[in-house]
C-alpha positions as CSV (number, residue, x, y, z in Angstrom):
1,M,76.4,188.1,7.5
2,R,78.6,186.7,5.0
3,Q,78.6,188.1,1.5
4,P,78.8,185.1,-1.0
5,P,81.7,185.3,-3.4
6,K,82.1,187.6,-5.7
7,A,82.3,184.9,-8.6
8,L,78.6,183.5,-7.2
9,L,77.1,186.6,-7.6
10,E,78.4,187.4,-11.4
11,A,77.5,183.3,-11.9
12,R,73.8,184.4,-10.6
13,R,73.6,187.3,-12.5
14,Q,74.3,186.2,-15.8
15,R,71.6,183.5,-15.1
16,R,68.9,186.4,-14.9
17,R,70.0,187.5,-18.2
18,S,70.2,184.3,-20.0
19,R,66.7,183.9,-18.4
20,L,65.6,187.5,-19.2
21,A,66.7,187.1,-22.8
22,R,65.2,183.9,-23.5
23,R,61.7,185.6,-22.2
24,L,62.6,188.4,-24.4
25,L,63.5,187.0,-28.1
26,P,59.9,185.8,-29.0
27,L,58.6,189.6,-28.1
28,V,61.8,191.2,-29.8
29,A,61.9,188.8,-32.9
30,P,58.7,189.7,-34.9
31,L,59.5,193.3,-34.6
32,L,63.0,192.7,-36.2
33,M,61.0,191.2,-39.4
34,G,62.6,187.3,-38.6
35,P,63.5,184.9,-36.0
36,I,66.8,185.4,-33.6
37,A,68.2,182.2,-32.9
38,V,70.5,181.8,-29.5
39,N,73.3,179.8,-28.9
40,V,74.1,179.4,-25.5
41,S,77.6,177.2,-24.8
42,P,77.8,175.0,-22.0
43,S,79.8,177.4,-20.3
44,Q,77.6,179.7,-21.2
45,A,74.7,177.7,-19.3
46,H,76.7,177.5,-16.5
47,G,77.1,181.7,-16.2
48,T,81.0,181.5,-16.6
49,D,80.8,183.8,-20.6
50,T,78.5,186.2,-21.7
51,L,75.2,185.4,-23.7
52,K,75.7,185.8,-27.5
53,V,72.6,186.6,-29.3
54,R,73.7,185.9,-33.3
55,M,71.1,187.0,-36.1
56,A,69.4,184.3,-38.1
57,P,69.6,183.9,-41.8
58,A,66.2,185.4,-42.2
59,L,66.9,188.5,-40.5
60,E,70.1,189.2,-42.2
61,R,68.2,188.3,-45.5
62,G,65.2,190.8,-44.6
63,I,68.2,193.8,-43.2
64,D,69.5,193.0,-46.8
65,F,66.1,193.7,-48.8
66,E,65.3,196.4,-46.9
67,T,69.0,197.7,-47.2
68,S,69.0,197.5,-51.1
69,L,65.2,198.8,-51.4
70,R,66.0,201.8,-49.5
71,A,69.3,202.3,-52.4
72,L,67.0,201.9,-54.6
73,Y,65.0,204.6,-53.5
74,D,67.6,207.8,-52.3
75,E,69.1,206.2,-56.0
76,I,66.2,207.4,-58.1
77,N,65.3,209.9,-55.5
78,P,61.3,209.9,-56.0
79,G,61.1,211.4,-52.5
80,E,62.5,214.5,-54.3
81,L,59.1,215.1,-56.0
82,G,56.8,213.9,-53.1
83,L,56.9,209.7,-53.4
84,R,57.1,208.5,-49.8
85,Y,59.5,205.5,-49.1
86,E,57.1,203.4,-48.1
87,V,54.9,203.8,-50.7
88,F,57.7,202.9,-53.0
89,K,58.6,200.0,-51.1
90,A,54.9,198.7,-51.0
91,A,55.0,199.3,-55.1
92,M,58.3,197.5,-54.7
93,V,57.0,194.2,-53.1
94,G,54.3,194.1,-55.6
95,Y,56.7,194.7,-58.7
96,L,58.9,191.8,-57.5
97,N,56.1,189.5,-56.7
98,L,54.2,190.1,-60.2
99,R,57.5,189.7,-61.9
100,Q,58.0,186.2,-60.1
101,T,54.5,185.1,-61.5
102,G,55.7,185.9,-65.3
103,Q,52.8,188.2,-65.7
104,L,55.7,191.1,-66.6
105,D,57.7,191.7,-69.4
106,A,60.8,191.1,-67.6
107,T,63.1,192.8,-70.5
108,R,62.1,196.4,-69.2
109,K,62.2,196.9,-65.8
110,L,59.4,199.8,-65.1
111,L,57.3,200.5,-62.2
112,T,54.6,203.2,-62.3
113,I,52.9,204.5,-59.4
114,V,49.5,206.5,-58.5
115,D,49.9,208.0,-55.2
116,F,46.4,208.9,-54.6
117,E,46.9,210.5,-51.0
118,Q,48.3,212.9,-52.3
119,S,46.1,216.3,-53.7
120,S,44.7,215.8,-57.4
121,T,46.5,219.5,-57.8
122,Q,49.8,217.7,-57.1
123,K,52.0,215.7,-59.7
124,R,51.3,211.9,-58.0
125,L,52.3,209.4,-60.9
126,Y,55.7,208.6,-61.4
127,V,56.8,206.1,-64.2
128,I,60.1,205.0,-62.7
129,D,63.0,202.4,-65.2
130,L,64.7,200.8,-62.9
131,A,66.9,199.5,-64.5
132,Q,68.1,203.3,-65.3
133,K,67.2,203.9,-62.0
134,Q,65.5,207.3,-62.8
135,V,61.8,209.0,-62.7
136,L,60.8,208.8,-66.2
137,F,57.8,210.8,-65.8
138,N,55.9,212.6,-63.3
139,T,52.6,214.6,-63.7
140,W,49.1,214.8,-62.9
141,V,46.6,212.0,-62.9
142,A,42.5,211.7,-62.8
143,H,40.9,210.1,-60.5
144,G,37.1,208.9,-60.4
145,R,34.3,211.4,-60.0
146,G,33.1,208.7,-57.3
147,S,36.1,208.6,-55.3
148,G,36.0,212.5,-54.1
149,D,36.6,216.0,-55.4
150,D,40.1,217.2,-54.7
151,L,41.2,214.2,-52.9
152,A,40.0,210.9,-53.7
153,N,38.8,208.8,-50.3
154,R,36.5,206.6,-52.1
155,F,37.6,203.3,-53.6
156,S,35.0,200.2,-55.5
157,N,35.6,197.6,-57.8
158,D,31.9,198.1,-58.6
159,V,30.8,198.6,-62.4
160,D,28.9,202.5,-62.8
161,S,30.5,203.3,-59.7
162,H,32.4,205.8,-61.2
163,M,35.1,204.9,-58.8
164,S,38.8,204.9,-59.0
165,S,40.1,201.2,-57.9
166,L,43.2,200.6,-56.0
167,G,46.6,197.8,-56.1
168,F,48.6,196.5,-59.0
169,F,47.7,196.1,-62.5
170,V,49.3,194.9,-65.9
171,T,49.0,196.7,-68.7
172,G,47.9,195.6,-71.7
173,E,47.5,196.4,-75.7
174,T,46.9,200.2,-77.2
175,Y,43.2,201.0,-78.9
176,L,41.9,204.2,-80.3
177,G,38.9,205.0,-78.4
178,K,36.6,207.7,-77.8
179,H,39.8,209.4,-76.0
180,G,42.4,208.6,-78.7
181,L,45.1,206.5,-77.6
182,S,43.9,204.4,-75.2
183,L,45.8,201.5,-72.9
184,H,44.0,198.1,-71.4
185,L,44.2,197.4,-67.5
186,Q,43.9,194.4,-66.0
187,G,43.4,194.8,-62.6
188,Q,45.5,191.6,-60.4
189,D,43.6,191.9,-56.7
190,E,40.9,190.2,-56.5
191,G,37.8,192.5,-55.0
192,F,39.7,195.4,-54.6
193,N,40.7,195.8,-59.1
194,D,39.9,192.6,-61.1
195,K,36.4,194.5,-62.3
196,A,38.9,196.7,-64.2
197,F,38.5,195.6,-68.4
198,D,34.5,195.1,-67.6
199,R,34.6,198.9,-66.5
200,A,36.5,200.1,-68.9
201,V,38.9,201.7,-66.7
202,V,41.8,202.2,-68.7
203,I,44.7,205.0,-69.3
204,H,44.1,207.8,-71.5
205,G,44.3,211.5,-72.1
206,A,42.1,214.1,-71.2
207,D,41.2,218.3,-71.6
208,Y,40.4,218.3,-67.6
209,V,44.0,216.8,-66.8
210,S,45.9,219.9,-67.3
211,E,47.6,223.3,-65.2
212,D,44.9,225.4,-66.8
213,F,41.9,223.3,-65.1
214,I,43.5,223.4,-62.0
215,R,43.9,227.0,-62.0
216,E,39.9,227.7,-62.9
217,H,38.4,225.0,-60.5
218,G,41.4,224.5,-57.9
219,R,41.3,221.0,-58.8
220,L,41.4,218.3,-61.7
221,G,38.8,217.3,-63.6
222,R,37.1,213.7,-62.9
223,S,37.2,210.3,-65.2
224,H,34.6,207.3,-64.3
225,G,37.6,205.8,-62.8
226,C,40.3,205.7,-65.4
227,P,43.5,207.0,-64.3
228,A,43.5,209.7,-66.9
229,L,46.7,212.0,-68.0
230,P,47.2,215.2,-69.7
231,P,46.6,215.0,-73.4
232,E,49.9,216.2,-74.4
233,L,52.1,213.4,-72.2
234,N,49.1,210.4,-73.0
235,E,50.9,209.1,-76.3
236,P,54.5,209.0,-74.8
237,I,53.2,207.4,-71.4
238,I,51.3,205.0,-73.0
239,N,53.8,204.1,-75.5
240,T,56.4,203.4,-72.4
241,L,53.7,201.7,-70.2
242,K,52.0,199.0,-72.7
243,G,52.8,195.7,-73.0
244,G,53.2,194.1,-69.6
245,T,54.4,196.8,-67.5
246,C,53.3,197.0,-63.4
247,L,51.3,199.8,-62.4
248,F,50.1,200.8,-58.8
249,L,47.8,202.5,-57.4
250,Y,47.8,203.3,-53.7
251,S,45.6,205.0,-50.8
252,P,45.9,204.8,-46.9
253,V,42.2,205.3,-47.0
254,D,41.2,201.3,-47.8
255,R,42.9,198.5,-47.0
256,L,44.7,196.8,-49.6
257,E,44.3,193.3,-49.3
258,S,46.9,192.0,-51.7
259,K,48.9,188.7,-51.8
260,Y,51.6,190.5,-54.2
261,L,51.8,192.6,-51.2
262,D,53.8,189.4,-49.5
263,Q,56.9,190.6,-48.4
264,E,58.5,187.4,-47.7
265,L,57.9,186.1,-51.4
266,A,58.8,189.4,-52.6
267,M,62.1,188.7,-51.0
268,E,62.4,184.9,-52.6
269,S,62.0,186.7,-55.9
270,Y,64.8,189.3,-55.2
271,F,67.3,186.7,-53.9
272,A,66.6,184.1,-56.5
273,N,67.2,186.6,-59.3
274,N,70.6,187.3,-57.9
275,R,69.9,190.5,-55.7
276,S,68.5,191.5,-59.0
277,I,65.2,194.1,-59.1
């Protein structure tokens, strides 16, 4: 049987590739964080040229955003202290969204992260200066006694639960209470931490947050839900964080449903501020 000319065979292959690409693009695009535009010229439609796939602006912006966050993480290097990039990224998304709403003091680019995935024996609180690109404080922090022993694995927004609450908080003003200098917190995530003020969940110092306590008991002591700090660091940390900075309490145990974790909105904030963190 006479074979079709090579040009005709190649044209058929190109048409098959084009059809396959069009079927796959809707499946692949969501994995790449944005839509993909396919530009097919008239000549391509006839199979005389190769199919060209161009990244859409949304995808390019997504890559730019991800690259910027990764570069910032690498420069600050909190990973050396135990903070995973995925936790840092989630905190940054929330920080950018809170900043866009005007709830943060824009003159102080501070982000505090508590990683409750880590043991209480680890220094799982990180105070990060995003402008100076450095970790200002890295120390122990207690969780609520209702949340678990060494590991925090239960969380609640309920009064008298004595559990820690997850999500984003904005720091308020200081006051002198039974634990000395303390810092009010306003929970921003409805159903997760918005009762923090009513529960008197604040930052304060506590004697049970110390290396000596860990050595004796194998874990930190626990609070009634407050992120309690070592007494010697309580005052400097509180004075650094007070008055409109972002605090993020994270755990993979409960899925946090927060509007501040909207990455698309965070990207809009990022680009609206000329790629400024």
